[in-house]
C-alpha positions in Angstrom: -30.8 -25.2 -26.6 -30.4 -21.3 -25.7 -29.2 -19.5 -29.2 -27.5 -15.9 -29.7 -29.9 -13.6 -32.6 -27.4 -11.2 -32.5 -25.5 -8.4 -30.9 -25.9 -4.7 -30.2 -22.8 -2.3 -29.6 -23.0 0.8 -27.8 -21.2 3.4 -26.0 -22.1 3.7 -22.7 -21.1 7.4 -21.3 -23.7 9.0 -18.5 -24.3 11.8 -21.4 -26.6 9.1 -22.6 -28.5 8.4 -19.4 -28.5 12.4 -18.5 -30.0 13.2 -21.9 -32.9 10.2 -21.2 -33.3 11.6 -17.7 -34.0 14.9 -19.0 -35.8 14.8 -21.8 -33.6 16.1 -24.5 -34.6 13.8 -27.5 -36.0 17.5 -29.2 -32.8 19.5 -28.3 -30.9 19.2 -31.3 -27.5 18.9 -29.6 -29.4 15.6 -27.6 -31.5 14.6 -30.3 -28.7 12.3 -32.3 -28.5 10.2 -29.4 -32.1 9.4 -29.2 -32.0 8.7 -32.7 -29.3 6.3 -32.8 -31.0 4.3 -30.5 -34.6 4.1 -32.4 -33.6 1.1 -34.4 -32.1 -0.7 -31.4 -35.5 -0.4 -29.9 -37.3 -1.5 -32.9 -34.7 -4.6 -32.8 -35.2 -6.1 -29.8 -39.0 -4.9 -30.1 -39.1 -7.3 -33.2 -36.5 -10.2 -32.1 -38.2 -10.6 -28.5 -34.5 -11.9 -27.2 -35.0 -13.3 -23.7 -32.0 -12.2 -22.0 -29.5 -9.2 -22.9 -25.8 -10.5 -21.8 -24.2 -7.0 -21.1 -20.9 -6.4 -21.2 -19.9 -3.2 -19.2 -17.2 -1.9 -16.7 -18.0 -0.3 -13.2 -16.8 3.2 -12.7 -15.5 2.3 -9.4 -19.0 2.7 -8.1 -20.2 -0.5 -6.8 -16.4 -2.1 -7.2 -13.5 -0.5 -5.5 -9.5 -1.1 -5.8 -9.8 -3.4 -2.3 -10.6 -6.0 -4.9 -10.4 -5.8 -8.5 -11.1 -8.3 -10.9 -10.6 -9.0 -14.5 -13.9 -10.5 -15.4 -16.5 -10.6 -12.8 -19.7 -12.0 -13.7 -23.2 -11.2 -11.8 -24.8 -14.3 -10.7 -28.0 -12.5 -8.8 -31.5 -12.7 -10.0 -31.8 -8.9 -9.4 -29.5 -5.7 -10.1 -30.4 -2.1 -8.5 -29.2 0.9 -10.1 -26.0 2.1 -8.7 -25.8 5.8 -6.7 -23.1 7.5 -8.4 -23.1 10.3 -6.2 -26.3 12.4 -5.6 -28.7 9.6 -6.1 -29.6 6.9 -7.8 -31.5 7.2 -11.3 -35.2 6.7 -11.4 -34.9 3.4 -13.2 -36.6 0.2 -11.7 -33.8 -2.8 -10.9 -33.3 -5.3 -13.9 -33.9 -9.0 -13.4 -31.3 -11.2 -13.7 -31.5 -14.6 -15.5 -29.7 -16.3 -12.7 -29.7 -20.0 -14.3 -28.2 -18.4 -17.4 -25.4 -16.7 -15.8 -24.8 -20.0 -13.3 -24.5 -22.0 -16.2 -21.9 -19.5 -18.1 -19.9 -19.0 -14.9 -19.4 -22.9 -15.0 -18.8 -22.9 -18.6 -16.3 -20.3 -18.5 -14.5 -21.6 -15.5 -14.4 -24.7 -17.2 -12.6 -23.3 -19.8 -10.0 -21.9 -17.8 -11.1 -18.2 -17.6 -10.1 -17.4 -13.7 -13.7 -15.3 -12.7 -15.0 -13.8 -10.6 -18.7 -13.8 -9.4 -21.0 -11.3 -7.8 -24.5 -10.5 -6.1 -25.9 -8.0 -4.4 -24.4 -5.4 -6.1 -25.7 -2.3 -7.8 -25.1 -1.5 -11.3 -23.8 1.9 -12.4 -24.1 4.0 -15.8 -21.9 1.2 -17.9 -25.0 -0.8 -17.7 -28.0 1.5 -17.2 -26.8 4.4 -19.5 -27.7 2.5 -22.6 -30.0 0.3 -21.2 -32.3 2.8 -20.8 -32.4 4.0 -24.0 -32.5 0.4 -25.5 -36.4 -0.5 -24.5 -39.0 0.6 -22.6 -38.6 -0.2 -18.7 -42.2 1.4 -17.0 -43.1 -0.6 -14.6 -40.4 -3.2 -15.5 -37.9 -4.2 -18.2 -39.2 -6.5 -21.0 -36.0 -8.4 -20.5 -33.8 -10.0 -18.1 -30.1 -9.8 -18.1 -26.8 -11.4 -17.4 -23.8 -8.8 -16.3 -20.2 -9.1 -17.0 -18.2 -6.4 -15.3 -14.0 -6.0 -17.1 -11.7 -4.2 -15.4 -10.1 -1.8 -17.4 -9.7 0.9 -15.2 -6.6 -0.6 -13.0 -3.7 -2.0 -15.1 -3.0 -4.6 -15.7 -6.1 -5.0 -17.6 -7.2 -8.1 -19.9 -5.7 -8.1 -23.6 -7.9 -7.7 -26.4 -6.8 -11.1 -27.6 -7.9 -12.3 -24.1 -11.4 -10.6 -24.5 -11.8 -12.2 -28.1 -11.0 -15.7 -26.6 -13.6 -15.2 -23.7 -15.9 -14.6 -26.4 -15.7 -17.7 -28.1 -15.7 -19.2 -24.6 -19.2 -17.2 -24.1 -20.6 -18.6 -27.4 -20.3 -22.2 -26.5 -21.6 -21.5 -22.8 -24.7 -19.8 -24.4 -25.3 -22.4 -27.1 -25.2 -25.4 -24.7 -27.6 -24.2 -21.8 -30.7 -26.6 -22.1 -33.2 -24.0 -22.1 -34.8 -22.4 -25.1 -33.8 -18.6 -25.1 -33.0 -16.2 -27.2 -29.8 -14.2 -26.1 -28.7 -10.8 -27.4 -24.9 -9.8 -26.6 -24.3 -6.5 -25.5 -21.1 -4.8 -25.5 -20.8 -1.1 -24.6 -17.9 1.2 -23.8 -16.1 3.8 -25.9 -15.4 5.1 -28.7 -12.1 7.1 -28.4 -11.7 9.5 -25.3 -9.8 10.3 -22.3 -10.6 11.8 -19.1 -7.8 12.4 -17.3 -4.7 14.5 -17.4 -3.5 17.1 -19.6 -4.7 14.9 -22.8 -8.1 14.6 -21.4 -10.5 15.8 -24.2 -8.6 13.7 -27.0 -10.6 11.9 -29.6 -9.7 10.6 -32.8 -13.0 10.3 -35.5 -10.5 8.3 -37.8 -9.6 5.9 -35.3 -13.1 5.4 -34.5 -14.4 4.7 -37.8 -11.0 2.5 -38.4 -12.4 0.3 -35.4 -16.1 0.2 -36.3 -15.0 -1.4 -39.8 -12.4 -3.6 -37.9 -14.7 -5.1 -35.4 -17.3 -5.6 -38.2 -14.9 -7.3 -40.8 -11.4 -8.2 -39.4 -11.9 -8.7 -35.5 -8.5 -10.3 -35.5 -6.4 -7.7 -36.7 -7.9 -5.8 -33.3 -6.9 -8.4 -30.9 -2.8 -8.3 -32.1 -3.1 -4.7 -31.1 -1.9 -3.9 -27.6 -3.4 -1.6 -24.8 -0.8 1.2 -25.7 -2.2 0.7 -29.2 -5.4 1.1 -28.3 -4.4 4.2 -25.6 -2.2 5.7 -28.1 -5.3 5.4 -31.3 -8.1 6.3 -28.8 -7.3 7.5 -25.6 -6.1 5.5 -22.2 -10.1 5.4 -21.5 -10.9 4.7 -25.0 -9.2 1.5 -24.3 -12.4 0.2 -23.2 -13.5 -0.7 -26.7 -11.6 -3.9 -26.3 -14.7 -5.1 -24.4 -16.7 -5.1 -28.1 -14.4 -8.0 -28.8 -16.0 -10.4 -26.2 -19.3 -9.4 -27.9 -17.4 -9.9 -31.1 -16.0 -13.5 -30.3 -19.4 -14.8 -29.3 -20.6 -13.8 -32.5 -19.9 -16.1 -36.1 -16.8 -15.4 -38.4 -19.1 -13.5 -40.7 -21.9 -11.2 -39.5 -24.4 -8.5 -41.0 -24.3 -5.2 -39.8 -27.7 -3.6 -39.8 -27.5 -0.9 -37.9 -24.3 2.0 -37.5 -24.5 5.3 -36.0 -21.8 7.7 -34.9 -21.9 11.0 -33.0 -19.2 13.0 -30.9 -21.0 15.5 -29.0 -18.4 16.4 -26.1 -16.1 14.0 -24.5 -16.4 10.7 -26.2 -17.4 9.2 -29.5 -20.7 7.4 -29.2 -21.5 4.6 -31.7 -24.6 2.3 -32.2 -24.6 -0.9 -34.0 -26.2 -3.7 -34.4 -25.2 -7.0 -35.9 -26.5 -10.5 -36.7 -25.0 -14.0 -37.6 -24.3 -15.7 -40.9 -23.7 -19.0 -40.1 -25.5 -22.3 -39.6 -26.3 -23.2 -36.4 -24.4 -25.5 -34.1 -25.0 -29.7 -34.3 -26.8 -30.8 -30.8 -23.9 -33.5 -30.1 -21.2 -30.4 -30.2 -23.5 -28.9 -27.6 -23.9 -32.0 -25.4 -20.1 -32.5 -25.5 -19.4 -29.4 -24.6 -21.9 -29.4 -21.6 -20.4 -32.9 -20.6 -16.9 -30.7 -20.6 -18.6 -28.1 -18.2 -19.8 -30.6 -15.8 -16.7 -32.8 -15.7 -15.1 -31.3 -12.6 -18.0 -31.6 -10.1 -19.5 -35.1 -12.1 -20.0 -37.5 -9.4 -19.8 -35.1 -6.3 -23.4 -34.8 -6.0 -23.4 -38.8 -5.1 -21.1 -38.4 -1.8 -23.3 -38.7 1.0 -23.8 -36.2 3.4 -21.7 -33.4 0.8 -22.9 -30.2 -0.5 -20.7 -28.6 -2.7 -21.3 -24.4 -2.5 -22.3 -23.9 -5.8 -23.8 -20.7 -7.4 -27.5 -21.5 -7.1 -26.8 -22.5 -3.3 -25.1 -19.1 -2.7 -28.1 -17.2 -4.5 -30.5 -18.7 -2.2 -29.0 -18.6 0.9 -27.4 -15.4 0.3 -29.1 -13.5 2.8 -28.4 -15.6 6.2 -25.2 -15.8 4.8 -24.8 -12.3 4.8 -26.4 -12.0 8.3 -24.1 -14.5 9.9 -20.8 -13.1 7.6 -21.6 -9.5 9.5 -20.9 -11.4 13.0 -17.4 -10.2 12.1 -18.3 -6.4 12.6 -18.3 -5.8 16.5 -21.9 -3.4 16.5 -23.4 -6.5 14.5 -22.5 -8.9 16.9 -23.4 -7.1 19.8 -26.8 -6.4 18.4 -27.2 -10.1 17.6 -26.1 -11.2 21.3 -28.3 -8.3 23.2 -31.4 -8.4 20.4 -31.7 -11.6 18.2 -34.8 -10.8 17.0 -34.1 -6.9 16.3 -31.1 -8.2 14.3 -32.8 -10.4 12.0 -35.7 -8.0 11.7 -32.8 -5.7 10.3 -31.5 -7.9 8.0 -34.8 -9.0 6.6 -34.6 -12.5 7.5 -37.3 -15.2 6.7 -39.1 -17.1 9.1 -37.6 -20.1 8.2 -33.8 -18.4 8.2 -34.6 -16.9 11.9 -35.7 -20.4 13.3 -32.5 -22.2 11.9 -30.2 -20.1 13.8 -32.5 -19.4 16.7 -32.5 -23.3 17.2 -28.6 -23.6 16.1 -29.8 -25.7 13.8 -26.5 -26.5 12.4 -27.4 -29.7 10.5 -30.8 -27.5 9.0 -28.6 -24.5 8.1 -26.2 -26.6 6.0 -29.2 -28.1 3.8 -30.6 -24.7 3.7 -27.1 -23.4 1.9 -25.2 -22.0 4.4 -21.3 -22.5 4.1 -19.8 -23.9 6.7 -17.6 -20.9 7.0 -20.2 -18.9 8.3 -21.4 -21.4 10.9 -18.0 -21.5 12.8 -18.8 -17.4 12.9 -21.8 -18.0 14.6 -20.2 -21.0 17.1 -17.6 -18.1 18.0 -19.7 -15.7 19.0 -22.4 -17.9 20.9 -19.7 -19.6 22.5 -19.3 -23.2 21.0 -16.3 -24.8 19.6 -15.7 -25.8 15.5 -15.9 -29.2 17.0 -19.4 -28.9 18.7 -20.5 -28.1 15.0 -19.0 -30.9 13.3 -20.7 -33.3 15.6 -24.2 -31.9 15.4 -23.8 -31.9 11.4 -22.9 -35.7 11.8 -25.9 -36.4 14.3 -23.5 -37.0 17.4 -22.7 -35.8 20.6 -19.3 -33.5 21.0 -18.3 -36.8 22.9 -19.4 -39.4 20.4 -17.5 -37.1 17.6 -14.2 -36.9 19.6 -13.8 -40.3 19.8 -13.4 -40.3 16.0 -10.2 -37.6 16.4 -6.8 -38.3 16.7 -6.6 -35.9 20.2 -10.2 -36.5 21.7 -9.2 -33.1 23.9 -8.2 -30.8 21.2 -11.1 -28.2 20.8 -10.8 -24.9 19.0 -12.6 -21.9 17.7 -12.2 -18.8 15.6 -13.2 -16.8 18.5 -10.7 -13.7 19.4 -9.9 -11.6 21.9 -13.4 -10.8 23.0 -14.0 -14.6 24.2 -11.4 -14.2 27.1 -12.0 -18.3 28.1 -14.1 -20.7 27.0 -16.4 -23.5 29.1 -15.2 -26.2 26.6 -11.8 -25.1 27.1 -9.9 -27.5 29.5 -6.7 -29.7 30.0 -6.6 -32.9 28.5 -8.6 -35.9 30.0 -10.2 -33.6 32.3 -13.4 -35.7 32.2 -15.2 -34.0 35.1 -14.6 -30.8 32.6 -15.6 -32.4 29.4 -18.9 -32.9 31.2 -19.4 -29.6 32.6 -18.3 -27.7 29.4 -20.9 -29.7 27.3 -23.6 -28.6 30.1 -22.6 -25.2 29.5 -22.5 -25.0 26.2 -25.9 -26.5 25.6 -27.2 -23.9 28.0 -25.8 -21.1 26.1 -27.1 -22.2 22.8 
């Protein structure tokens, strides 16, 4: 089973990345930041974690308010560096441990946390600012990551207690993962700061010291505080330190602090810390029971003939072709596909297999590959077929054969909108000649 070998806590201010990118290590103003991360670098080199589970918040870079989630887990195998204005930092993309993230996502959902999941999103300084200081990364990073983005900017946000409980579930999730992995939890954010309004520049070093003491020795007390308490003591943006409680909840009740620093150069109290568990390992049968709990809701679904639940593994594998088909909702992409499909394929970097599946209108093949049905109905609408044509093809039947299994054999429909004024298959009920004509036209167009 996987095991948690310890945790790292660190601020994630862009100050850290700025200092690193501009080689400020010899500047006395910036040098304390570099010194703070040296013990973390040594700890990672010594412990050699396979995966860093990184808890951070995005700063309205890759996530915007058109869809803003409390907890969004990355399930990808690669995470690029986000451009926050003026170009992305010169860092290699981080490798993601997709299988572990898929298991963690299923586990947290089984424990009734309503998660969001993301792929194909770059990560901003909330992740990469401290990560760039934590370990060497040229030409590549020595560890894989699983990122958890916590929505702490648009209120209401998760409570401190909710973060603590999620951390406890996270520990069960990681320790029930069947592969032998060493995982370190990384909590980022804070400490005290406020960056908006007339209170901008607020800091509270006394609170920062108290928080560092409580997160180590009495985290339950921190769970009893409201977000307003955190804002009053550490600034509104400083309330993001509730993310540290996810990390702390994933550790044992008693921990050993092996490193801690604090520095206040400008706007944010910068802290680093390393914690190690002081507890016995969990029992194997406990992990096995939890693993059964995680799999309970879908247990048996895999044995249903012709059924393919769209899970994270299928979503990741078929992400590129699903994205291509989803973009058919864009008029320009739709027009290019109809006029020059090969150019559209090339622009989206589809593989040869993915291109051939679409060329042949291989509806069953696309489903087996991992395309979700709701992308198939978009493709069908664009090429002039009804949903029922797709259903029939997936069952290996002609349209007429399939329609004979329906209560209303003449009821054909599509998701197509105003661009499709009429369809060859749209006919009065009972018009057999129209049925044959429609089928022939649809075949020719497909």
